[in-house]
VOBA-1610 file (N, C-alpha, C; in pm, whole numbers, padded with zeros to 5 digits, always signed):
BEGIN
Met+05280+04042-02875Met+05248+03901-02901Met+05105+03893-02956Glu+05091+03812-03064Glu+04961+03803-03128Glu+04862+03731-03037Asn+04741+03784-03030Asn+04637+03724-02948Asn+04565+03617-03030Asp+04579+03489-02990Asp+04526+03377-03067Asp+04375+03380-03077Gln+04308+03442-02980Gln+04162+03437-02984Gln+04106+03521-03097His+04189+03607-03160His+04143+03687-03272His+04177+03623-03406Val+04244+03508-03402Val+04280+03439-03525Val+04177+03330-03550Arg+04107+03340-03660Arg+04002+03243-03691Arg+04044+03161-03812Arg+04032+03029-03800Arg+04061+02945-03915Arg+03951+02964-04019Pro+03980+02940-04147Pro+03876+02950-04250Pro+03767+02847-04225Ala+03645+02885-04251Ala+03533+02791-04233Ala+03538+02685-04341Ala+03507+02562-04303Ala+03495+02455-04400Ala+03374+02480-04488Pro+03373+02419-04610Pro+03258+02440-04699Pro+03126+02405-04632Gly+03035+02499-04634Gly+02903+02474-04576Gly+02896+02492-04426Glu+03007+02524-04360Glu+03007+02533-04214Glu+02956+02669-04169Asn+02885+02669-04058Asn+02842+02793-03993Asn+02896+02799-03852Arg+02933+02917-03810Arg+02969+02939-03670Arg+02864+03029-03608Pro+02859+03036-03474Pro+02767+03129-03410Pro+02789+03271-03463Gly+02682+03335-03497Gly+02692+03471-03549Gly+02710+03480-03698Asp+02724+03364-03767Asp+02749+03365-03911Asp+02622+03369-03995Phe+02504+03355-03935Phe+02383+03346-04016Phe+02360+03472-04097Gly+02409+03586-04048Gly+02394+03708-04125Gly+02470+03703-04256Leu+02572+03615-04265Leu+02649+03601-04386Leu+02589+03498-04481Gly+02483+03433-04438Gly+02423+03328-04519Gly+02462+03192-04465Thr+02392+03090-04510Thr+02416+02955-04465Thr+02458+02869-04582Gly+02572+02805-04569Gly+02620+02715-04672Gly+02555+02579-04658Ala+02587+02489-04747Ala+02532+02353-04742Ala+02636+02256-04790Gly+02623+02132-04745Gly+02715+02029-04787Gly+02693+01987-04931Arg+02786+01906-04981Arg+02779+01861-05120Arg+02653+01778-05145Arg+02611+01699-05045Arg+02491+01617-05062Arg+02369+01702-05095Thr+02350+01809-05019Thr+02234+01895-05041Thr+02241+01961-05177Gly+02358+02011-05213Gly+02373+02075-05343Gly+02348+01980-05459Leu+02399+01858-05446Leu+02378+01759-05553Leu+02231+01722-05567Val+02163+01702-05454Val+02020+01669-05460Val+01943+01784-05525Met+01975+01907-05488Met+01906+02021-05549Met+01930+02026-05699Leu+02055+02005-05740Leu+02087+02011-05882Leu+02021+01897-05959Leu+02036+01774-05909Leu+01982+01658-05980Leu+01830+01656-05980Ala+01769+01687-05865Ala+01622+01691-05859Ala+01569+01802-05949Gly+01635+01917-05946Gly+01592+02027-06032Gly+01604+01993-06179Ala+01718+01930-06217Ala+01738+01895-06358Ala+01639+01787-06404Ala+01622+01682-06322Ala+01530+01574-06359Ala+01387+01625-06366Gly+01345+01706-06268Gly+01211+01760-06269Gly+01187+01853-06386Trp+01291+01932-06422Trp+01276+02025-06534Trp+01264+01950-06665Ile+01346+01848-06685Ile+01341+01769-06809Ile+01204+01702-06824Ala+01154+01643-06713Ala+01023+01578-06719Ala+00914+01681-06748Ser+00922+01797-06684Ser+00822+01902-06708Ser+00829+01953-06852Phe+00951+01965-06904Phe+00967+02010-07042Phe+00906+01910-07140Gln+00930+01780-07116Gln+00874+01679-07204Gln+00722+01680-07199Leu+00667+01697-07079Leu+00521+01707-07065Leu+00467+01830-07138Ala+00539+01942-07125Ala+00495+02065-07191Ala+00501+02049-07343Ala+00608+01987-07393Ala+00622+01967-07538Ala+00512+01876-07592Asp+00485+01766-07520Asp+00379+01675-07564Asp+00241+01741-07552Gly+00222+01822-07447Gly+00096+01893-07432Gly+00072+01990-07546Trp+00178+02059-07589Trp+00166+02152-07701Trp+00132+02077-07830Arg+00194+01962-07849Arg+00164+01882-07969Arg+00020+01833-07968Leu-00028+01797-07849Leu-00168+01753-07838Leu-00265+01865-07871Leu-00230+01988-07830Leu-00317+02101-07862Leu-00323+02124-08013Arg-00211+02107-08080Arg-00206+02128-08225Arg-00269+02013-08302Asp-00255+01893-08246Asp-00306+01774-08315Asp-00366+01679-08213Pro-00499+01682-08195Pro-00563+01595-08095Pro-00538+01446-08119Ala-00498+01410-08242Ala-00471+01270-08272Ala-00329+01229-08235Tyr-00248+01326-08192Tyr-00108+01295-08156Tyr-00104+01201-08036Gln-00016+01103-08042Gln-00002+01007-07932Gln+00137+01022-07871Pro+00147+01074-07750Pro+00277+01091-07685Pro+00350+00957-07672Pro+00483+00960-07678Pro+00560+00835-07667Pro+00543+00765-07533Cys+00495+00837-07431Cys+00476+00774-07300Cys+00339+00708-07287Asp+00257+00714-07393Asp+00132+00640-07394Asp+00162+00496-07433Ile+00201+00418-07334Ile+00250+00283-07359Ile+00139+00179-07351Ser+00043+00201-07263Ser-00061+00101-07240Ser-00183+00171-07180Pro-00292+00098-07158Pro-00409+00159-07094Pro-00381+00213-06954Val-00278+00162-06888Val-00243+00206-06753Val-00131+00308-06756Val-00026+00281-06831Val+00090+00371-06839Val+00065+00469-06953Ser+00028+00592-06917Ser-00014+00689-07018Ser+00003+00831-06965Cys+00041+00922-07056Cys+00055+01063-07019Cys-00053+01151-07081Gly-00093+01116-07204Gly-00184+01203-07278Gly-00314+01229-07206Ser-00376+01124-07154Ser-00504+01142-07085Ser-00488+01218-06955Val-00371+01204-06890Val-00345+01277-06766Val-00329+01425-06795Met-00254+01459-06901Met-00232+01599-06935Met-00361+01670-06974Ser-00450+01598-07042Ser-00573+01659-07089Ser-00683+01661-06984Ser-00658+01604-06868Ser-00759+01600-06761Ser-00763+01733-06686Ala-00869+01750-06606Ala-00881+01870-06523Ala-00767+01876-06422Gln-00722+01761-06374Gln-00613+01757-06277Gln-00480+01804-06337Gly-00472+01802-06469Gly-00349+01846-06536Gly-00336+01996-06548Ser-00443+02068-06516Ser-00441+02216-06521Ser-00517+02271-06401Val-00467+02243-06284Val-00538+02276-06160Val-00558+02426-06144Phe-00459+02505-06185Phe-00463+02649-06162Phe-00505+02728-06286Gly-00563+02657-06382Gly-00608+02724-06503Gly-00507+02723-06616Phe-00391+02668-06591Phe-00288+02650-06694Phe-00219+02517-06665Pro-00150+02459-06763Pro-00089+02328-06743Pro+00007+02325-06624Asn-00005+02221-06543Asn+00080+02209-06424Asn+00228+02211-06458Met+00264+02160-06575Met+00406+02150-06610Met+00474+02286-06622Leu+00396+02391-06645Leu+00456+02524-06651Leu+00509+02565-06514Leu+00440+02526-06408Leu+00493+02547-06273Leu+00624+02474-06255Gly+00628+02349-06304Gly+00751+02270-06291Gly+00867+02332-06366Leu+00842+02384-06485Leu+00950+02445-06563Leu+01015+02560-06487Ala+00932+02643-06425Ala+00985+02758-06351Ala+01051+02715-06221Ala+00981+02633-06142Ala+01030+02597-06008Ala+01156+02513-06015Phe+01160+02413-06102Phe+01277+02325-06108Phe+01399+02397-06165Ala+01378+02494-06253Ala+01491+02572-06304Ala+01558+02650-06191Val+01475+02711-06105Val+01529+02785-05991Val+01605+02692-05896Val+01546+02574-05871Val+01609+02478-05780Val+01745+02433-05834Ala+01750+02401-05963Ala+01876+02357-06023Ala+01982+02468-06016Ala+01941+02592-06042Ala+02035+02705-06034Ala+02088+02722-05891Leu+02000+02709-05792Leu+02044+02719-05653Leu+02135+02603-05616Gly+02110+02485-05673Gly+02198+02372-05649Gly+02338+02398-05700Val+02349+02457-05818Val+02481+02493-05872Val+02549+02595-05781Ala+02471+02693-05734Ala+02528+02796-05645Ala+02582+02734-05517Val+02506+02641-05460Val+02548+02575-05336Val+02675+02493-05359Leu+02679+02421-05472Leu+02796+02337-05501Leu+02922+02419-05525Thr+02906+02542-05569Thr+03022+02628-05591Thr+03059+02709-05468Gly+02994+02679-05354Gly+03032+02742-05228Gly+02952+02862-05186Ser+02846+02894-05258Ser+02765+03010-05220Ser+02690+02983-05090Arg+02672+03087-05011Arg+02598+03079-04885Arg+02467+03152-04905Leu+02357+03077-04892Leu+02225+03134-04912Leu+02172+03191-04781Ser+02096+03297-04792Ser+02040+03360-04672Ser+01941+03266-04604Arg+01920+03287-04474Arg+01824+03206-04400Arg+01685+03219-04461Gly+01650+03341-04502Gly+01520+03364-04563Gly+01503+03285-04693Leu+01612+03274-04770Leu+01604+03198-04895Leu+01589+03049-04868Trp+01660+02998-04767Trp+01643+02857-04730Trp+01500+02830-04683Leu+01444+02922-04606Leu+01307+02904-04559Leu+01208+02912-04675Ala+01234+03000-04771Ala+01148+03010-04889Ala+01155+02881-04971Leu+01277+02827-04984Leu+01294+02701-05056Leu+01223+02587-04984Glu+01233+02585-04851Glu+01165+02483-04772Glu+01013+02496-04786Thr+00961+02618-04782Thr+00818+02640-04796Thr+00768+02598-04934Gly+00844+02635-05036Gly+00807+02596-05172Gly+00811+02446-05191Ala+00915+02381-05134Ala+00925+02236-05146Ala+00812+02167-05072Leu+00772+02223-04956Leu+00660+02166-04881Leu+00530+02178-04961Ala+00506+02296-05019Ala+00387+02313-05104Ala+00390+02216-05222Gly+00509+02200-05280Gly+00524+02109-05392Gly+00496+01964-05355Val+00545+01922-05239Val+00527+01782-05200Val+00382+01754-05162Val+00312+01852-05106Val+00169+01835-05077Val+00091+01823-05209Phe+00123+01911-05303Phe+00057+01908-05434Phe+00083+01776-05506Val+00207+01730-05499Val+00245+01605-05563Val+00165+01487-05506His+00147+01484-05375His+00072+01372-05317His-00077+01379-05353Trp-00130+01499-05369Trp-00267+01511-05420Trp-00275+01456-05562Leu-00175+01487-05644Leu-00171+01437-05781Leu-00155+01285-05784Ile-00078+01229-05692Ile-00063+01084-05685Ile-00198+01018-05660Val-00272+01072-05564Val-00404+01017-05532Val-00497+01029-05653Gln-00495+01145-05718Gln-00580+01165-05835Gln-00542+01070-05948Ser-00413+01054-05969Ser-00366+00968-06077Ser-00406+00823-06055Leu-00387+00774-05932Leu-00411+00633-05903Leu-00558+00600-05887Tyr-00635+00689-05824Tyr-00770+00652-05783Tyr-00882+00727-05856Glu-00848+00828-05935Glu-00948+00899-06013Glu-00927+00878-06163Leu-00803+00899-06208Leu-00773+00886-06350Leu-00738+00743-06389Asp-00698+00662-06292Asp-00659+00523-06317Asp-00545+00513-06418Lys-00448+00602-06406Lys-00333+00605-06497Lys-00206+00629-06416Ile-00095+00588-06471Ile+00035+00624-06415Ile+00117+00687-06528Cys+00154+00812-06511Cys+00228+00887-06612Cys+00377+00883-06577Pro+00463+00825-06663Pro+00606+00813-06631Pro+00673+00947-06602Tyr+00644+01049-06683Tyr+00706+01179-06660Tyr+00655+01242-06531Cys+00527+01222-06503Cys+00471+01272-06377Cys+00538+01203-06259Ala+00562+01072-06271Ala+00627+00998-06164Ala+00767+01051-06139Cys+00837+01092-06245Cys+00970+01152-06229Cys+00960+01282-06150Val+00858+01362-06179Val+00836+01486-06105Val+00804+01455-05958Trp+00723+01352-05934Trp+00691+01314-05796Trp+00818+01283-05718Leu+00902+01195-05774Leu+01022+01150-05704Leu+01119+01266-05682Ser+01133+01352-05782Ser+01224+01467-05769Ser+01178+01562-05661Thr+01048+01590-05656Thr+00994+01683-05557Thr+01009+01628-05416Ile+00984+01499-05398Ile+00997+01438-05265Ile+01141+01442-05219Ala+01235+01406-05307Ala+01377+01410-05269Ala+01421+01552-05234Leu+01377+01648-05313Leu+01412+01787-05286Leu+01359+01830-05150Phe+01232+01806-05124Phe+01174+01846-04996Phe+01247+01778-04880Trp+01273+01649-04894Trp+01332+01575-04783Trp+01472+01628-04749Tyr+01556+01646-04850Tyr+01694+01685-04820Tyr+01709+01832-04788Val+01621+01916-04838Val+01622+02056-04793Val+01578+02062-04647Thr+01480+01980-04610Thr+01436+01975-04470Thr+01548+01924-04380Val+01615+01817-04423Val+01727+01764-04344Val+01834+01871-04326His+01865+01940-04433His+01966+02048-04424His+01922+02156-04325Cys+01797+02200-04335Cys+01749+02307-04247Cys+01748+02263-04101Leu+01721+02137-04076Leu+01726+02086-03938Leu+01870+02080-03889Glu+01960+02031-03971Glu+02099+02016-03929Glu+02165+02152-03903Arg+02127+02255-03978Arg+02191+02386-03963Arg+02115+02478-03868Gly+02008+02426-03806Gly+01935+02507-03710Gly+01843+02610-03772Ile+01820+02603-03902Ile+01728+02695-03967Ile+01586+02662-03926Leu+01558+02532-03910Leu+01431+02486-03854Leu+01460+02428-03716Pro+01388+02471-03613Pro+01414+02418-03479Pro+01361+02275-03466Ala+01433+02193-03391Ala+01390+02055-03367Ala+01460+02003-03242Pro+01394+01917-03162Pro+01460+01854-03047Pro+01583+01776-03092His+01680+01766-03003His+01806+01701-03038His+01786+01556-03080His+01697+01483-03011His+01679+01342-03045His+01618+01325-03183Val+01532+01419-03224Val+01475+01413-03359Val+01585+01437-03462Leu+01671+01533-03434Leu+01780+01565-03524Leu+01874+01445-03541Val+01902+01374-03431Val+01990+01257-03438Val+01928+01148-03525Val+01799+01122-03505Val+01731+01019-03585Val+01732+01055-03732Val+01700+01179-03764Val+01697+01223-03904Val+01836+01213-03966Arg+01937+01257-03893Arg+02073+01256-03947Arg+02121+01114-03976Glu+02087+01020-03889Glu+02139+00884-03903Glu+02056+00796-03996Thr+01931+00833-04021Thr+01843+00745-04099Thr+01778+00815-04218His+01830+00930-04259His+01763+01009-04362His+01743+00929-04491Trp+01842+00853-04533Trp+01828+00779-04658Trp+01731+00662-04645Met+01724+00601-04527Met+01629+00492-04507Met+01485+00544-04505Leu+01465+00660-04442Leu+01332+00719-04437Leu+01283+00758-04576Leu+01375+00813-04657Leu+01337+00846-04795Leu+01306+00719-04874Gly+01387+00615-04855Gly+01361+00489-04923Gly+01226+00430-04885Ala+01191+00441-04756Ala+01061+00390-04711Ala+00948+00471-04774Trp+00967+00603-04785Trp+00867+00690-04848Trp+00842+00647-04992Tyr+00951+00628-05067Tyr+00939+00581-05204Tyr+00875+00443-05209Gly+00910+00359-05112Gly+00856+00223-05109Gly+00705+00221-05092Val+00652+00309-05010Val+00507+00317-04990Val+00438+00356-05121Ile+00495+00455-05191Ile+00436+00497-05319Ile+00442+00383-05420Ala+00556+00314-05427Ala+00568+00201-05519Ala+00467+00092-05486Leu+00444+00069-05357Leu+00347-00033-05315Leu+00205+00007-05356Leu+00173+00135-05343Leu+00041+00184-05385Leu+00020+00164-05535Val+00124+00197-05613Val+00115+00179-05758Val+00101+00031-05793Leu+00178-00051-05724Leu+00175-00195-05752Leu+00038-00255-05722Thr-00015-00223-05604Thr-00143-00283-05564Thr-00261-00225-05642Arg-00253-00095-05675Arg-00365-00032-05747Arg-00384-00095-05885Phe-00275-00126-05952Phe-00283-00180-06088Phe-00236-00325-06095Trp-00253-00398-05985Trp-00203-00534-05981Trp-00257-00623-06092Pro-00387-00619-06125Pro-00434-00703-06237Pro-00357-00678-06366Tyr-00321-00551-06392Tyr-00245-00520-06514Tyr-00102-00572-06504Trp-00035-00543-06390Trp+00105-00588-06376Trp+00114-00740-06381Ser+00023-00808-06312Ser+00028-00954-06308Ser+00002-01015-06446Gly-00075-00944-06529Gly-00099-00993-06664Gly+00022-00986-06753Leu+00122-00906-06712Leu+00245-00894-06791Leu+00345-01006-06760Leu+00322-01077-06648Leu+00415-01181-06605Leu+00399-01308-06687
//
């Protein structure tokens, strides 16, 4: 007679059982989609910034299409010291990082199980990215007095990526957290992200209020 305890049902997509971490950790469709969409949006914005930056190097008189007004502008942001923090244009980091993220998103959506170390590396990279992005937000709003549309796309993509990779790592036990914290995050993750975006939008609105109000 067959022993039922040795018969295991197939794991659902993204599911882990005890002892399965050595086989890698899957992720739900939500996480894969966020990785793919954030990676694609961030890469496109970084590519556009890189293309316009190259044109500016060749022709200092070139005016990028995102130079819409004295406040909404990309050219002055790209040519600033904050645009090349590490000695090369920041967008080159975005081209490499977002390409990797988008590729991993495709892998997750097709059912691939990533190792715990890879999830932790992705979480660490996303954390570094979100810290860097918030430094750039402060510099853009309070030092350069500009808002760059393509940069804003990179900001939003990086924040979404960090948030949902963190939610995934908490839900799958890759990052330890008290049960009550996990419950709150699981039930309110989209509201918390919306509030995060709302704070940034409020900062942009209040910082340039004289300009926005003049458009009304």
